[in-house]
N, C-alpha and C positions, 0 to 999 in steps of 0.2 A: 681492255680486253683481253682474257683467259686463250692462252695460246690452243694449239690445235690439241697440244700434247695433254696439255691439263684438263680438256673437254674428253678427250679418248680414257684419259686414266678415271675422270667422276662417273661417264657413261659404263664404263668396265664395272664402277663400284656398284653403281646402281642395276646394272644388269645382273652383278651377284646378288644385289639384295632382293631381286626378283625371282632369279631362279633356284636359291636356298628352300624357299620356303614351297615353290614347285617341286621340286626334287623330292622333298621331306615328304609332300604330300602325296605325291606317286608313290616313293617306297611305302609309307605305311597301307596303302591300297593295295599294292603287290603284298604286303606282307601278310595283310589282312584276310584279305580277299581271296589269295591264290590266282592261280590261273583261270582263263576263261573254261577252260576244260572241266577244272574240279567245280566250277560253280553250274554249268553246263549239266554235270552227273547230278549235281544235288538237286538241281529242277526236277532232272528226268525222273530221280525218285521220287519227290513230292507228288509228279503228275502220274507216278505209274499206283501210287498209294491212296490217294484221293479222285472223286468223281464229282467236281461241281458240275452246276447248271449253266453252261457257257452254250448255248444254243441260241442266245441273245447276245451276249457279250463276252468278250476274250476273258480268260482269268487273270483275277488280280492276286498276290499272295501278301497278306495284312499279317509280318510278322509282329507278336506280342512279346516284347521282355518281360517275363514274370516268373523269376526262377523256382517259385515256390507257388505252382499252380495249386496242389494237391493238398493244400493249408484248407483249414476250414473258416476262416475269418471273413469280414467284411471286405477287405481286398479281394479276395478270391470272389465273391459274389458279385462285384462291380466287374472282375474280367471275365467271367463265364455269360455273366447277364447279356454283358459287349458284345460276347461271342456268340450267343444266339440271339440277338439282335440284329448282326450282320447278316446270318445265316437266313433270318427271315426275310431280310427285304432284299439283300444284296446274293444274291443263291449263285454268283460266281467269283465269290471272293474265298478263296482257301485260307483258311486263319491257323496261324504257324504259331504254336506256341514252345516259347524258348524254355525247358523244364530243366532245373536239378534235381528232382525229384525220381529217377530213375522208374519210372510209372509206363507202362504200355498205354497204348492210345486207349485201344475199347475197355481197360480195366481203368484209365482218368476218365472215360466218359461214364461209366458206372457208378464211381467214384461223386460224381458232380451231382449225376442223379439224386445219390442217395442223402448228401450233405444240404444239396440248395432245391433239390428237386426240379432242377432245370433237366432239360430233354435235350442235349448236344446230339448234332447228326455227326457221326464219325466221318461219313463221306467228305464231308469238306472243312475235315481238321486233321492238321499233322503236326507231330511233335518232334522237336529237337533235341536231341539230349544234349545237356550240358555236363561237363567234367570236371570245370573250373569252380563248380559255386564256394567252394570252400573259401574263396577271396573273399567274398562277403558274408560268410556264416561265419570266418574267426571274429573271437571275441578279441580284437587289440586290445593292450593294456593301457596304450598312451595314443595318438593322435587319432582317435578312433575314427573320426569324420574325414579326416584326410586319407587313411588308409584303406577305409572302406569306400570311398571313393573311385580311389587308385582301383581296387578289384573291382567294382562296378565296370570299369573301363576295358580291364581285360578280360570280363566275364562276356562283355558286349562284344567285344573284338572275339572269340572263341564262336560267341552266336552268329556273326554275320560271315562269318568265315564256315561255316558249318550252310549257313543258308542265306544270301542275300537278299533282303523282303523287296517288296515293291513300295511297301511302307513300313515304318517301324511306329509301333506303338507301344509307349512305356503305362505301364498301369501299375507300379510301385512307387516311383518320383526318384530313379536315378538319373537324374538331370546332368549331370559330369560325362554320361554318355552319348549326349547330341551331339557336340561338335565332333567326334569319331564318327557317327552316322552320317553326317553333314559333309564329312572330309573325305569317306568313301565315295559318295553320288550324291548331287545337286539335286536330283531328280525323285527322291526319295524323302516325302513329306515324312518330318516327325510330329508325333502326334502323342500329346503328354497329359496325363490323367494323373494329377499331384493329390494324395490323401494328406501329406502331410511333409512340410519345408525342412529339406535336409539340416537347413541353419535358420533360425527364426530371432527376430529381433526380442523376444521373450528369453530365449537363450542367451543373448549377447547379456541382457538387461540383468539376468539372474546372477552370470558370474561377474559383472560389473559391481552389483550391489550386494557381492560375496554373500550369496544365498545358496546354502548347500540343497542338493536335489538330484534326481534320476543321472542327468547328466552334468552334475557339479558335484566331484568330490568334495566331500568336507575338509579334506585336509588343504586342498588348493583355495575353499571357502574362507579357508581360517589365516592364509597367508595374502600379504598383500602385493609382494611382489611374484607369487605365482598366478596371482588372481590379474594383474595388469598383463603376466605372458598371454595367459589364455584368452583376457579378451582382445589382443592382439593376432593372435589365432585364429578366433571368430570372427573379427574383421574381415582376414585375409579370407578364409573361407568363405563368408558372404560375398565377395566380390569375384571369387572364382565362380561360384554358384551362381550368381545374375549372369555374369558371360558364358557358362554352360548353357543356363535357359533361353539366352535371346536366339539359341538355334533352332527352336520349338516353331514348329508351322502352325501349331492349334495348340491352345493351354487350356485343358478341363480341371478344376478344383473342387473337391466335394463338399466344401460348405463358406461359409462367409468368411471367417477366420483365416482359413488356409489361404482362401484367395487374397485378402488384404495383403497377407505376406507376401505371397508371391507376386501381384502386382508391383511392391513395392520394392523387389527384389530384381526381376526380370524385366522390368518397364515396357509392358504391352498390355496395357487395361485393353483396349481394343480387341486385341487375340486371345484374353483370357476370362471367361465365361464360368457361372458354377453350375454345376450338374450334381443336382444332389446324388448320392448312390440308393442302388433301387431297393427296395424292401419289397420281398413279396408277400404284401398284404391282403392277398382274396382269402386264403385259408384261415389267417391270424382272424381276420375280422368276423368270421362264424363261429367264433368261440364265445361261446355264455358270458356275460359280464359279473351274473350273479353267482352265489355260491362256490367263492375260492376258496381254497384251502389256506391253513394259515403257514403258509412256504414263503419266504423271503430267495426271490432267484435270482442268481448273475449270470453272464452271458458274454465270456471275454477271453481271448487266448490268456494261456498262462507266461505271459509275457511281462518281463519287470516293469515296465512303463504303466501297465494297466492296474498297478497299486492293490491286488489282491489284499496285501497283509490290511487296508483302512477298512476293508471290511469287515474282517474278522473282527477286529479291534471295537469297531461301532458295534457292531452285534453283542459284542461281548458287555461294551459300556450298557447296552440296552437292556440287557438280562441281569445285570448288578443294579440298575434303577428301576426293573421292575421284575423283582425276585418271585413273583407270583407265574411268570412267563418261562423259570428256570426249571429245567427238568433236576430233579434230586439226584444223589450221587447213584443211588440204587438202581435207575430207572436205566432200562435197558437201552440202548441206539434203534431205532426204528431201522426197519429194510426202506433202500427207495420202493421198493415194487409196494409196501405196507404204505410208504407217504402219497402215492399215487391212487392209491386205491381207496383209502380213507382219510380223513382228516386226523391230523395228529394232535397229542393232548399240549404239548407243547412247541412253539414255533421254529420252523428248522430253517437254516441258510445251506440251499444248494447251489454249490457254484459250480458251473459247467464251462469248460473250454475246452480249446484245441490244442495239443502239443505238438510243435514244429520240430522238437529234437531231444535232447536228453540231458539238457540244461532247463528246457520248458519242464521236461517229467520230474524234476528236481525239485522247482519250486512248486509245482503244486505239491509235491509229498512234504515240502517244507511249509505249508498252508497246514496241513493235517496237523504236523505237530506242533505248530504254533496254536491251534484251536485247542489242541490237547494241554498246553502250557497255560494255557488261560482258564481251561477244566470248562470247556464246553464242547469239547468233541462228540456228545451225544446229539448235537442240536446242529452239527456241521457236516456237511454231503461235500466233496471234490470230486467230481466227477470228470473224467480226460476223453475226450475224442469219442463223445458222445454222437448216435448216429442222430440226422436230423429228425427221423419219426420220433425219436425218442425226446428230442428238445421239445417239441411242438408238443407232447404230452405234458412237460411242466410248462410251457408256454400257457395251455390251456387252464390247468389248475392251480398256478400261485397266484399270491393276493397281490404281492410289491417285487418290484425288479428293483436292483441299485447296480451301480455304476461308477468305480472312483478312481477312472483317470483324470488326472490335470490335464489340462489342456487336450484334452482326445479334439482331434482335427476333425470329426463327427459324431460316430456313435452309430451305427449304421442297428447294433444290437440294443441300442437303447430303444430305437423306432421300432422294431420289432416287439419288443414288448409292448410298449406305448401300445400299436395294431391289437396286441392281442386281448388290449383290456387291462394290462395291470397299472398298480399305481406305480408311477416308476420316481427313485431319487438318484439323480445324478450328480456332477462334480460343475460347482457355479464356475466356467471357466470355457471359451473356447467355442467349441462347434455348439455343443448342447444347451449351453446359454444363449447363444446368438442364434442359434437357427430350429433347434427342437424344440424342447421345452421352455415354451414361450407362449404365453405367461406362465409365471410358474410359483410355486408356493415356497416363499424363504425363511429364514428364522428372522427375530428382529428381537432385538434385548433379550435374546436368550429363549425369545418364546413362538412357537410356530406360526404364524400367520396365516390361519386357515381363513376359507372363505365362508359365509355365513349361509344357513341354511335356505333363508330367503331366496340369496345369489343364488344357490345351486337350482331352486326351485324353478326360478325364472329362467334358468339358462334351459332345465329340460324342456321347458312349456315351449319356448323359441325352435327348441330344435324339434318337437312334435309338429309347429307352424311352419317348419322349413324355413323359419328365420335365421338372418345373420347374426351369430352372439358370441361373447368372448365369455371365456371361465379358465382357472389354470389347468394346462395340462398334465402336469406331473408337478416334483419338488426338487429343489436345488439343495444343495450343503458344500462345504468346502473343509473342516474339520471331524474328527470322530465323533465329538460329542454334536454338533449338528446334525452328522447322518445318524446317529442314535436317538434324536429327538423327532426326525422324519420317520425311522423303521416304526416309534412311538406310535405316531399319528398315522400314518399308514395302515399300522394293524389295527388303531383302537375307532378310524372313522367307520360311522354309518348312515344309512338314511339315505338322502337326497344329495347332501355331499358326497358321500362316497360313488354313489350314481353318475353324480354329473362330473366326475374328474375322470372316471374310466369312459363316459362318454366322449370326453370332449379330447381324450389320449387318442382314442380309435380316431375320430374323428380330422385331427389335425397328421396322424400317421398315414389315413389310408387314400388323402388327398395331396399333399402333398411331397410326400416319400414314396410313393407307388410306383413299381416295378413299370407302369405304362408313362408315368412320368418320367423317368429316367430316358427308356426309350426316346422319347420325341426328342426332350432334349439334346439327346447323343447322336442321335439320325441328322439333327440341326446343324452340328459342326460335322459330322462325320461326310455327309453329302458331299460338300464343296471339294474337300480331297479328292473322292472320287471323280466330281468332276473335271479337279485339275489334271487327275492322270489321265483320264479322256483325251483332255484337249494335247497334253503331253505325246500320248500315244499316236492322234491323228496329225497332230504335226510329223513325228517320224516318218507314219506313213506317206505324208506328202511328199516328205525329202526321197 
C-alpha cells in the first residue's frame, strides 16, 4: 500500500495537471477578451449604433466571422442572405460582421444592394473593423495551410476582443478558430457554414500520387522525399482540422462533396447537414430563353483556383478547330456595349469576376495577355468588379456559361447561369458534378453525347403537362479539348434540344437552389440555436 507521502505527491501532480490547463484557459480569456469593463463598453457602443426590435425578446448579438464581407463572390452572397434571413425572422438579433475591408456600415449596405440585390437593414447591423486581416491575406510561400490557420486564430482573437458575441457564426470555413471561441465561453454556440474543407482527402491523394496542381508545386511532385514529407504534413493538418471542427455546435455545408469530406474529418454526421447556397433566381428566371447572343460568359472571382486560363485555352482551341468563328486580324475588337446591344458577328468570351486585391487584378491582366499571345484578344473580354446590374445584362443575353474550377465545392455562379437560361459547361468534379449539373452531357470517346430531338420533344411535352421528366441540365468537361467540344456543341445546338436544355437548366436551378430553399434550410438549423440561448438566459434569470 502506498505511503501517505506518496499519495500526497501524486495528488499534487494530479492537481498540477488540472491546474495548468485551467490557468492557461483563464490566461487566454483575460488576454483575448480583456476586462469586463472593456466588453461592457463594446456592447454599449453596439447598442447605441443599432436599433433592433426588442419589444418581445431581448437582444442577441450574432457575430459573423467573415473578413471579406465586401467581396462579390458566392461566399458573400451566402453571408448576406443569411443576415437578411435573420433580420426577417429574428428582428431582435443584431448581426455583427467582423470585417477587414475598412468600409463604413452604410457604404457596405449599399454595396450589398448593388452586388446582390439584397436590402439589408442597417439598424440591426453592426460592423467591427479588424486590423489584423493581413495574417490571412498573406501569401505564405511555404506551410501555407499551417500559417494561414494560425493567422485565422489571431484574427479571431482580435475579433472577439473587439466584440464578444452571443453566438459565433463562421461563414468562411476557418475551423481553427473554434477551439479559441469555445475556450473563451462555453455559452457561445459555434455555427459553421463550410464552403470548402481546409484540408481534404483529394488534396492528400494529389500529393501522395505526386500529381502537380494548384495545391502541389511541380518541384514537390517530382521529388519522392518532398512528397512523403508533404503527405505527413497534410496528415497532421487533417488531424488538427478534425480536432478543431469538433468544437462546432452546428455544421452546414454547401454541397454533397463538402459534406462527405467534413463528415469524415469532423466525425459529426448527425450535426452536419447540406444547406445549398442561395441563388436569387426570381429575376433570372424572367429572362427569355430564346434570341441569345453569340456570347460565352464566365462569372467567377479572379482567384487562381478558378482556373480562368483553361477557359481561354479551350476557347482558343474551339476557334482553331472552327476557323469560321475566328475574327480575322483586321477585325476591330467590339466594345462591350456593342456586344450587349447587338449580336456580335464572331463568338465572344466575356469573363466577369471580382478582384479582392492587387494579386487578383494582376491575374485578370495576365488573362488579357494570354488571350493576346494566343491571337484571340479581339474575342476575349476580361471585366473586373462589374456591378450586379451589369452582370444581369450579360446573364440575360449570353448563350453559354463556362466554369472551369476543378473540385469546385459548389458553384453558385453556375446555378445563376442555369437559372438565367444559359447552356452551362462546368468541370466534371465535386459540387457541379454531384449536385448541380445532373444529369449532364458528357464527351464519350471524343464525341459529345448529345440527347436526341425525340427525347427533347418528349421532355418539353411533359413540362407542358406538368409531369415529372428528366433531361440534361448542362454539360461537363475536364480538359481544354473537352471544353472546346462543349463550346462548339453549345453554340451550334438549336431546335427542341436547345429549348429543352435551357428549360431543364432553369427548372433545376429555380427549385433546388432558390433563396427561399436556402432560408428554409437555414432556419431549420438556426432556430434550435436561438432556443438554446433562450434556455440559457432563462436559467440565468432563475438563478
